[in-house]
N, C-alpha and C positions, 0 to 999 in steps of 0.2 A: 428565532427568525432572522436576526441580524447575521448570525453565523451562516445560516443557510443561504442568505442573499450573497454573502461574500464568497461562499463556495461556488455558487452559480456563476458569479463573475469570473472566478478562476477557470471554471470549466469552459467558459466561452472565450477565454483568452488564447490567442495563438501562441503567445510567449510562454504560457503555462505548459502547453503541450510540447513546445520546442525545448523547454527546460527538461521535461521528463525524457524526451528523446535523447538529449545530451547525456543524461545520467545513464541511460541504457547503452548508448554507443561507447561512452567513456569506460564503463565497467567491462564491456565486452572486449575492448582493446586492452584494458589493464590485465585481464586474465590471459588473453592470447599472447601478449608480449611477455608477461611475467613468467608464464609457465614454460616458455622456451628456455629460460635459465635453469629450470629444474631437470632438464633432460640430461641423461648420462650416456655418453658414447664410450666405447671400449678404450679408445685412445686417451680419453680424458680422466678415466677413473671415477672416483666418487664425486658427488656434487660439491662444488666449491661454494661455501656460504657467502663469501665476499662477492662472488659473481651474482648470486641470487639477490643479495641485499642491494647491490648497485642497480640491478635490472628493475626490481620492484620499486625502489626509491626513485630512480630517474623516470620510470614509467608514470608514477603518480604525479611527479612534478610536471611532466609534459602534458598529461591529461588535465590536470587542474588548470594549467596555463591555457589550454584550449577551451575549457568549459566554464571557467569562473565567471565570465561575462554573460553566460547564458543561463546557467542553473545555480551558480555559486560554487561549482566544482566540488561537490561532496564526495561522490564516487565511493561511498562507504555508509552502510546503515547506521553504524555507531555515531558517525558525524551528523547524519541527518537527525537521529533521535536526540542528540545533544542540542542541536539547533532548535528542535521542537520544544524540548523541556525549557529552554531559555526564551521561548516565544519569539524566535527569529523567523519561523516558518509556520504555516497553518497546518491543521491536521490533515486536510486533503492532500496538500503538497507532500507532507511527510509520508503518507501511505503510498502515493503514486511514485515518489522517488524510490522508496524501498522496493516496491514491486518491480520498477524498472531496473534497479541495481541487481536484484536477484535473477531476473530474466536475463539481463545482460551477462551476468557471470556464467550462467548455464550455456548461453549461446557462444560466448567467447571460448569457454572450455571445450565445447563440442567442436567448434571450428579448429581449435588446436589439435584435437584428437584426430581430425580428418587428415591433417598434414604431418602429424608426428608418428613415426613408426612405433608400434607397441614395444619393440625391443629396447627402446631408449627412454620411454616414458609411459609404461603400461598403466600406472596408477594415477597419472595426471597431477602430480605434485600435491598430494593431500597434506594438510596440516595435521600433524599427529604428535602425541606426547612421546618423549623419549621413554624407553623402558624403565628407567630409574626414577621417573617423575610420576607421582600419583595425581589423580584428578584435582584435588584441592590445590596442590602446588601449581599445577597447570593453569587452573582458574586464576590464581593470584598473579601469576606471571602475565597472563593476557590482560588482566586488569591494569597492571602497572605499565605494560608496554603501550596499551591503548591510551592510558592516561597521558603519557608524555606526548603522544601523537595529537590527541584532541586539544591538549593544553597548548601545543604549538599552533594548532589551527586557530584557536580563539585569540591567542596573543598576536597572531599574524593578521587576522581580519579586524582587529580593533581599529576602527576608523579614527579614533582620537589620538593615535600615536603619530608623532612627528619625527621619530628617530629612525624609522625604517627606510632605508635607501636601496636595499637590494631587492631580490626577487622573492615575493611571497610564495609562489608555487615551489621554488627551489627549497625554501625553508621547510615546507611541509614534506617535500621529498626526502630531505635530509633526516627528518624525524622518522620516516619509514625505514630508511637505511639504518639508522641507529637502532631501531627496534629489532630489525633482522639480525644485525651484528650481535646484539645482546641476547636475543632469545630464540634464534632459529634452531639451535641444537636442543632446546628444551621443549618447545611447543610447536615449532614451525613458524612462530612469530606471525600469526595471522593479522591481528589488530583490525580485522575487517570481516564481519560475518559473511558477506556476500562472496568474498574471495574464497573462504573455506567451503561455502555452499557449492560453488561451481565444481570444485574438484571432487567433493563428496557425491554430488548428484550424477555427474557424468562418469567419474571413476569408480563409484560404488564403495567408497571407504567412508563409513559413518562412525567409526570408533570415537567415543567421547566428543561427538559433534556439538553437543549442547554447550561445552566449554567455550566454543568459538562464537557463540551468540551471547551467552550470559556475561562472560568476561569483558569483551569489548564494549558492550552496552553499559555495564556498570562503570568501567573505567572512563568511558566517554562522558557519562552524565556527571560523575564526580569531578572530572576536569573542568567541565563547563560551569558547574556550580561554583567551584573554587575560584575560577578566574572571574566570572561575571559578578559574583556577589562579594568576593573578598579581596582578590589580588588586583583587580582593575582599579587604578587610581580614581576612576570616575564612578565607582560602585556606590549605589544609593539604596536606601531601604525600599524605595518605590519599585525597584526591580524584583525584590523578594515578594512584595505584595502582589505584583502583577502576575507572577507565576502561580499564584493561588486562584487566579481568575481564568476566564475563557476569552479574554479580550485579545484580539490580534489587530493591531493598527499599523500605520506606516512606520511608526517609531521602532517597532519591535518585530515586524514581519508582515502579517496580513496579506491582502491580495496584491500589495505593492512589493511583495517579498523580493522579486527579482532585482529591483533597484536597491533595496535595503541590504540584502545579503551581499550584494556586489560592491558595497563600499569596502568590503572585504580586503582586497589585496592592494598593497601599496602601489600607487601609480595608476590604479584603475579609476575611471570616472564614468558615470552613467548619466548622460544628459537627456536621453530620450525617455519619454513616458511610454506606457504600453502601446506600442504601435501596431499591435496585431489584431485589434478588435474592429 
C-alpha cells in the first residue's frame, strides 16, 4: 500500500512527467545527432570511427548537461536499470524512463531517416558484430564497454566526492568516446539498448539484437554494484541490505528521486522541492 501511495504521488507530479519527457527528447536528439556521423558520402569513403566516437560522446555530454537537473540525465536504459537496482529510482520511474527512451530512439531515428538520403545511410547506423566476432565475444565486449560507462556515471554522481572540479557530463561523454574508440569495430559499441533499438526498428536490421540489451544491462548492473557496494569509500552494509527490500525513500530514490539523483553532477544543486503539484 505504501508503494502504491508513492506511485500515485509520482503520477500526480508535474516534475515526474517533465522528467519522462526530458528522457524522450534527450534520446531522440541523441539518435538524430549521432546517426549523422554514421553517414557515408562518396567523397568521404568509409565511416571514420573517430568521427563517430566524438559525435556520440559529445552528443551524450551535451544531452546529459541539458537534462541532468530534470531527469538525472540517464538517456540509456542500462543506466536507468543500474539506478533502479541500487534503489536510486522507483519502479514506476524506471519503467517510464525506459519506455520514453525506447520511443525517443525510434522517433529520433525516424526523423533522421526523413532528412538523410538512403544512398548515404540506408541502414541507419545499426550496431552489428564484425564478421570475425561470435555472439559470445560480442556479448562480453558490450558488457565491458558498458561497465566502464556506468562505472563512470556512478563515480561522477557520487555526491560525497569533493575532488571533482570539472564537468560531470563531459566525463560521461568521454566514457562514451572511449567505448567507441575501443569497440566500434567489434560490436558497433552500443553501450545503450535504446540506441541499438532505434536503428534496428527503423532500419530493419535485427541481427544479434539481443546482445545489445543483455550485454549493456549486465555491464551496467555489475558496475553499479561494484561501485556502490565495494569501491565507494562510503559503502556500508546497509546499502546491501536495502537492495533486498522494496523500500524507496528520500535517501535512495523514492518519490523525491528528482532531487536525490540530481545531487549527481559536480556543481549542481537543487534547492526547490517538487514545485509541480
